[in-house]
C-alpha positions as CSV (number, residue, x, y, z in Angstrom):
1,X,23.6,-11.0,-47.6
2,X,20.7,-11.0,-45.1
3,X,22.6,-8.5,-42.9
4,X,23.1,-6.1,-45.8
5,X,19.5,-6.4,-46.8
6,X,18.4,-5.7,-43.2
7,X,20.8,-2.7,-43.0
8,X,19.5,-1.3,-46.2
9,X,15.9,-1.7,-45.1
10,X,16.6,0.0,-41.7
11,X,18.3,2.9,-43.5
12,X,15.4,3.3,-45.8
13,X,12.9,3.4,-42.9
14,X,15.0,5.9,-41.0
15,X,15.2,8.2,-44.1
16,X,11.5,7.9,-44.5
17,X,10.9,9.0,-40.9
18,X,13.3,11.9,-41.4
19,X,11.5,13.0,-44.5
20,X,8.1,13.0,-42.7
21,X,8.9,16.1,-40.7
22,X,5.5,16.5,-39.2
23,X,5.6,13.0,-37.7
24,X,9.1,13.4,-36.5
25,X,8.2,16.7,-34.8
26,X,5.2,15.2,-33.1
27,X,7.1,12.2,-31.9
28,X,9.8,14.5,-30.4
29,X,7.1,16.7,-28.7
30,X,4.9,13.9,-27.4
31,X,7.1,12.8,-24.5
32,X,7.6,16.5,-23.4
33,X,3.9,17.2,-23.5
34,X,3.1,14.0,-21.6
35,X,5.6,14.7,-18.8
36,X,4.4,18.2,-18.4
37,X,0.7,17.3,-18.3
38,X,1.1,14.3,-16.1
39,X,3.5,16.2,-13.8
40,X,1.2,19.2,-13.2
41,X,-2.3,17.7,-13.8
42,X,-2.1,14.5,-11.8
43,X,-2.4,15.8,-8.3
44,X,-4.6,14.6,-5.5
45,X,-4.3,17.5,-3.1
46,X,-7.1,20.1,-3.3
47,X,-6.6,23.8,-2.5
48,X,-9.6,25.8,-3.6
49,X,-12.6,24.3,-1.7
50,X,-15.7,26.4,-2.1
51,X,-17.7,26.5,1.2
52,X,-21.2,27.6,2.0
53,X,-21.7,28.5,5.7
54,X,-25.2,28.2,7.3
55,X,-25.1,30.1,10.6
56,X,-28.5,30.7,12.1
57,X,-27.2,32.7,15.1
58,X,-23.8,34.2,14.3
59,X,-21.6,34.8,17.3
60,X,-17.9,34.9,18.3
61,X,-17.6,31.1,18.3
62,X,-19.0,30.5,14.8
63,X,-17.1,33.4,13.4
64,X,-13.9,32.1,15.0
65,X,-14.3,28.7,13.5
66,X,-15.0,30.2,10.0
67,X,-11.8,32.1,10.3
68,X,-10.0,28.9,11.1
69,X,-11.2,27.5,7.8
70,X,-10.1,30.6,5.9
71,X,-6.6,30.6,7.5
72,X,-5.9,27.1,6.0
73,X,-5.7,28.7,2.5
74,X,-7.7,25.7,1.3
75,X,-11.3,26.9,1.9
76,X,-13.0,29.8,0.3
77,X,-16.4,30.9,1.7
78,X,-18.7,31.6,-1.3
79,X,-21.9,32.5,0.7
80,X,-23.1,32.8,4.2
81,X,-26.8,32.3,5.1
82,X,-29.0,31.8,8.1
83,X,-31.2,29.1,6.4
84,X,-30.1,25.9,4.7
85,X,-32.3,26.4,1.7
86,X,-29.3,27.7,-0.3
87,X,-27.3,24.5,-0.1
88,X,-29.1,22.4,-2.7
89,X,-29.2,25.1,-5.4
90,X,-25.5,25.8,-4.9
91,X,-24.6,22.1,-5.1
92,X,-26.7,21.5,-8.2
93,X,-25.2,24.5,-10.0
94,X,-21.7,23.5,-9.0
95,X,-21.1,26.7,-7.1
96,X,-20.1,25.1,-3.8
97,X,-18.2,21.9,-2.7
98,X,-18.9,21.9,1.0
99,X,-21.6,23.3,3.3
100,X,-21.0,23.9,7.0
101,X,-24.2,24.1,9.0
102,X,-24.0,25.3,12.5
103,X,-26.5,24.3,15.2
104,X,-28.6,27.3,16.4
105,X,-27.2,26.9,19.9
106,X,-23.6,26.2,18.9
107,X,-21.9,28.8,21.1
108,X,-24.0,28.1,24.2
109,X,-23.3,24.4,23.9
110,X,-19.5,25.2,23.7
111,X,-19.8,27.0,27.0
112,X,-22.1,24.3,28.6
113,X,-22.0,20.6,29.1
114,X,-23.9,19.5,26.0
115,X,-22.0,18.8,22.8
116,X,-22.0,21.5,20.1
117,X,-23.2,20.1,16.8
118,X,-22.2,20.7,13.2
119,X,-23.4,19.3,9.9
120,X,-20.9,18.9,7.0
121,X,-22.7,18.4,3.7
122,X,-20.4,17.5,0.8
123,X,-21.0,17.4,-3.0
124,X,-19.9,13.8,-3.5
125,X,-20.6,13.6,-7.3
126,X,-16.8,13.3,-7.4
127,X,-16.2,10.8,-4.6
128,X,-12.4,11.2,-4.5
129,X,-12.6,14.9,-4.1
130,X,-15.6,14.7,-1.7
131,X,-13.6,12.4,0.6
132,X,-10.8,14.9,0.6
133,X,-13.1,17.8,1.3
134,X,-14.5,16.0,4.3
135,X,-11.1,15.1,5.6
136,X,-9.9,18.7,5.4
137,X,-13.0,20.0,7.1
138,X,-12.8,17.5,10.0
139,X,-9.1,18.3,10.5
140,X,-9.9,22.0,10.9
141,X,-12.7,21.2,13.4
142,X,-10.5,18.8,15.4
143,X,-7.8,21.4,15.6
144,X,-10.2,24.0,16.9
145,X,-11.6,21.6,19.4
146,X,-8.1,20.6,20.6
147,X,-7.2,24.3,21.0
148,X,-10.3,25.0,23.2
149,X,-9.6,21.8,25.3
150,X,-6.0,23.1,25.9
151,X,-7.5,26.1,27.6
152,X,-9.0,23.8,30.3
153,X,-12.4,23.9,28.8
154,X,-14.5,20.7,28.5
155,X,-15.5,21.0,24.8
156,X,-17.0,18.4,22.6
157,X,-18.0,19.1,19.0
158,X,-20.1,16.4,17.3
159,X,-20.1,16.4,13.5
160,X,-22.6,14.8,11.2
161,X,-22.0,14.3,7.5
162,X,-24.2,14.2,4.4
163,X,-22.7,13.0,1.1
164,X,-25.0,14.4,-1.6
165,X,-25.6,12.8,-5.0
166,X,-23.3,9.8,-4.3
167,X,-23.9,8.8,-0.7
168,X,-22.1,5.4,-1.1
169,X,-19.1,7.1,-2.7
170,X,-19.1,4.7,-5.7
171,X,-16.1,5.6,-7.9
172,X,-17.9,4.2,-11.0
173,X,-20.3,7.2,-10.8
174,X,-17.2,9.4,-11.3
175,X,-15.6,7.5,-14.1
176,X,-18.5,6.5,-16.4
177,X,-19.3,10.1,-17.6
178,X,-15.6,10.6,-18.3
179,X,-15.3,7.3,-20.1
180,X,-18.2,8.3,-22.4
181,X,-16.4,11.5,-23.3
182,X,-13.2,9.6,-24.1
183,X,-15.1,7.0,-26.2
184,X,-16.7,9.8,-28.2
185,X,-13.4,11.5,-28.8
186,X,-11.8,8.2,-29.9
187,X,-14.5,7.4,-32.4
188,X,-15.1,10.9,-33.7
189,X,-11.8,12.9,-33.8
190,X,-9.3,10.1,-34.1
191,X,-11.2,8.0,-36.7
192,X,-12.2,11.0,-38.7
193,X,-8.6,12.3,-38.9
194,X,-7.3,8.9,-39.9
195,X,-10.1,8.4,-42.5
196,X,-9.6,11.7,-44.3
197,X,-5.8,11.6,-44.2
198,X,-5.9,8.1,-45.6
199,X,-7.9,9.4,-48.6
200,X,-5.3,12.1,-49.2
201,X,-2.4,9.7,-48.8
202,X,-3.7,7.1,-51.1
203,X,-4.7,9.7,-53.8
204,X,-8.3,8.7,-53.8
205,X,-9.4,12.2,-52.9
206,X,-8.8,13.2,-56.5
207,X,-11.4,10.6,-57.6
208,X,-13.9,12.4,-55.3
209,X,-13.0,15.8,-56.7
210,X,-14.0,14.8,-60.3
211,X,-17.4,13.8,-59.0
212,X,-20.3,16.2,-58.8
213,X,-19.9,16.5,-55.0
214,X,-18.7,19.8,-53.5
215,X,-15.9,19.8,-50.9
216,X,-18.3,20.5,-48.1
217,X,-20.5,17.6,-49.2
218,X,-17.4,15.3,-49.3
219,X,-16.6,16.2,-45.7
220,X,-20.2,15.8,-44.6
221,X,-20.4,12.4,-46.2
222,X,-17.2,11.4,-44.5
223,X,-18.2,12.5,-41.0
224,X,-21.9,11.6,-40.8
225,X,-21.2,7.8,-40.5
226,X,-19.0,8.6,-37.5
227,X,-21.7,10.8,-36.0
228,X,-24.1,7.9,-36.2
229,X,-21.5,5.5,-34.8
230,X,-20.8,7.9,-31.9
231,X,-24.5,8.1,-31.2
232,X,-24.8,4.3,-31.0
233,X,-21.7,4.3,-28.7
234,X,-23.5,6.7,-26.3
235,X,-26.5,4.4,-26.2
236,X,-24.3,1.4,-25.5
237,X,-22.3,3.2,-22.8
238,X,-25.5,4.4,-21.0
239,X,-27.0,0.9,-21.2
240,X,-23.9,-0.6,-19.7
241,X,-23.7,2.1,-17.0
242,X,-27.3,1.5,-16.0
243,X,-27.5,-2.3,-16.3
244,X,-23.9,-3.4,-15.3
245,X,-22.7,-0.7,-12.9
246,X,-26.0,0.6,-11.7
247,X,-25.1,4.3,-12.1
248,X,-28.0,6.4,-11.1
249,X,-29.8,8.4,-13.9
250,X,-31.8,11.2,-12.4
251,X,-32.0,13.6,-15.4
252,X,-33.4,13.7,-19.0
253,X,-32.1,11.0,-21.4
254,X,-33.1,13.1,-24.3
255,X,-31.1,16.1,-23.1
256,X,-28.0,13.9,-22.5
257,X,-28.3,12.4,-26.0
258,X,-28.6,15.9,-27.5
259,X,-25.5,17.1,-25.5
260,X,-23.6,14.0,-26.7
261,X,-24.4,14.9,-30.3
262,X,-23.1,18.4,-29.7
263,X,-19.9,17.1,-28.1
264,X,-19.5,14.7,-31.0
265,X,-19.7,17.5,-33.5
266,X,-16.9,19.3,-31.7
267,X,-14.8,16.1,-31.9
268,X,-15.6,15.6,-35.6
269,X,-14.7,19.1,-36.5
270,X,-11.4,18.7,-34.6
271,X,-10.7,15.5,-36.5
272,X,-11.3,17.2,-39.9
273,X,-9.1,20.1,-38.9
274,X,-6.3,17.7,-37.9
275,X,-6.6,15.9,-41.3
276,X,-6.5,19.2,-43.2
277,X,-3.3,20.3,-41.4
278,X,-1.3,17.0,-41.7
279,X,0.3,15.5,-44.7
280,X,0.2,11.8,-43.8
281,X,-2.0,9.3,-42.0
282,X,0.7,8.6,-39.4
283,X,1.0,12.3,-38.6
284,X,-2.8,12.7,-38.4
285,X,-3.1,9.8,-36.0
286,X,-0.4,11.2,-33.7
287,X,-1.7,14.7,-33.8
288,X,-5.2,13.7,-33.1
289,X,-4.0,11.7,-30.1
290,X,-1.9,14.6,-28.9
291,X,-4.6,17.3,-29.1
292,X,-7.6,15.1,-28.0
293,X,-6.8,12.2,-25.8
294,X,-4.2,13.7,-23.5
295,X,-6.0,17.1,-22.8
296,X,-9.4,15.5,-22.5
297,X,-8.1,12.8,-20.1
298,X,-5.9,15.0,-17.9
299,X,-7.4,18.5,-18.1
300,X,-11.1,17.7,-17.9
301,X,-11.4,16.8,-14.2
302,X,-12.3,13.3,-15.1
303,X,-9.9,11.7,-12.6
304,X,-8.3,14.6,-10.6
305,X,-10.2,17.8,-9.7
306,X,-9.3,20.9,-11.6
307,X,-9.0,22.8,-8.3
308,X,-5.9,20.8,-7.5
309,X,-4.0,21.9,-10.6
310,X,-1.6,24.9,-10.6
311,X,-3.2,28.3,-11.2
312,X,-1.4,28.8,-14.5
313,X,-2.7,25.5,-15.9
314,X,-6.4,26.1,-15.1
315,X,-7.0,28.4,-18.1
316,X,-5.8,25.6,-20.4
317,X,-8.6,23.4,-19.2
318,X,-11.2,25.7,-20.8
319,X,-10.2,24.6,-24.2
320,X,-10.7,20.9,-23.4
321,X,-14.2,20.0,-24.7
322,X,-14.4,17.0,-22.3
323,X,-14.3,19.4,-19.3
324,X,-17.7,20.9,-20.3
325,X,-19.2,17.6,-21.4
326,X,-18.2,15.8,-18.2
327,X,-19.9,18.5,-16.1
328,X,-23.0,18.1,-18.3
329,X,-23.0,14.3,-18.0
330,X,-22.5,14.3,-14.3
331,X,-25.1,17.0,-13.8
332,X,-27.7,15.1,-15.7
333,X,-26.9,11.6,-14.5
334,X,-26.1,12.2,-10.8
335,X,-27.8,15.5,-10.0
336,X,-30.8,15.5,-12.3
337,X,-30.3,19.1,-13.4
338,X,-31.5,20.5,-16.7
339,X,-30.6,23.1,-19.3
340,X,-31.4,26.0,-17.0
341,X,-28.3,25.1,-15.0
342,X,-26.1,23.6,-17.7
343,X,-26.6,26.4,-20.3
344,X,-23.1,27.7,-19.8
345,X,-21.4,24.4,-20.6
346,X,-23.8,23.9,-23.5
347,X,-22.9,27.4,-24.8
348,X,-19.2,26.6,-24.6
349,X,-19.6,23.4,-26.6
350,X,-21.7,25.2,-29.2
351,X,-19.1,27.9,-29.6
352,X,-16.4,25.3,-30.0
353,X,-18.4,23.4,-32.5
354,X,-19.0,26.5,-34.7
355,X,-15.4,27.7,-34.5
356,X,-13.9,24.3,-35.2
357,X,-16.3,23.6,-38.1
358,X,-15.6,27.0,-39.7
359,X,-11.8,26.4,-39.3
360,X,-12.0,22.9,-40.6
361,X,-14.0,23.9,-43.7
362,X,-11.7,26.8,-44.4
363,X,-8.6,24.6,-44.0
364,X,-9.8,21.7,-46.0
365,X,-11.5,23.4,-48.9
366,X,-8.3,24.9,-50.5
367,X,-6.6,21.5,-50.3
368,X,-9.6,19.9,-52.1
369,X,-9.8,22.6,-54.7
């Protein structure tokens, strides 16, 4: 008797899953999306390293070493200057990853008995990528030195290194801004999608419809508590980053909080849109996880640099809101930059917020009416 009851219960649940086509489709697509994203996004090798070259006295030796960097197909020279004043602005704006600074007497020292000196400055706000940049640069220089030594020339190249913005290479300085982005997505998009879809599934949305509230007011009333909760989470995360992990905070707290609210609005609008397009709470939860957690974790540069991803995958990173917010958070916290440098990322988040809010209102209003 118990076996028959268990069999009947299992058949009933199986039929329920088959009837919920949205959930079934998402469950079938989720492993495929996970394998593709993890397979292509999780790569530690770096190919597009942007290099600034400071060459006070250009000659055949410095030009030859520059050509060695270019021939590796990993380095790309973005600017060449005779003064090192351009390094700091390029690093702060995120336009260069490595700076190669030649000694003014580099060529003459190669021909003489004194060592030729080089300075390698690295943007270490991402310590994993910064260590990789430094290793690749040293490998090119060592290969060049070995080639000159093979020509019966006594050559010694001495390199000095400067790790900017994160000299101790603390990995927590990399992960904390990304974790803030993931926490905001979890609280905003996922919880909003579950809350609104639960109202539809339980039939309590009709109770709200007979009230004097308009559809837009119902949505605002639903999402504002999560906006306040996300703001409190940002304060808690920043306090933990400063007090527990000692993450440096060199920029404006007010600017970071304002950017966090903007990023939260993007996540809230995405959650409302997911709830409007799904028919059940289960489907809303799975869809929200599929379109928020995976892309924001894997395509944002939080763990692995975007430069290591395949060329065809890079355009898809532009639609991940966390990509822009992590650049903002790292720029404010580690580099101390302001809105004059981060205006592009802020503009992208603003455009995403407006488009998603418009799409969410347009998708949800007909269902309410």
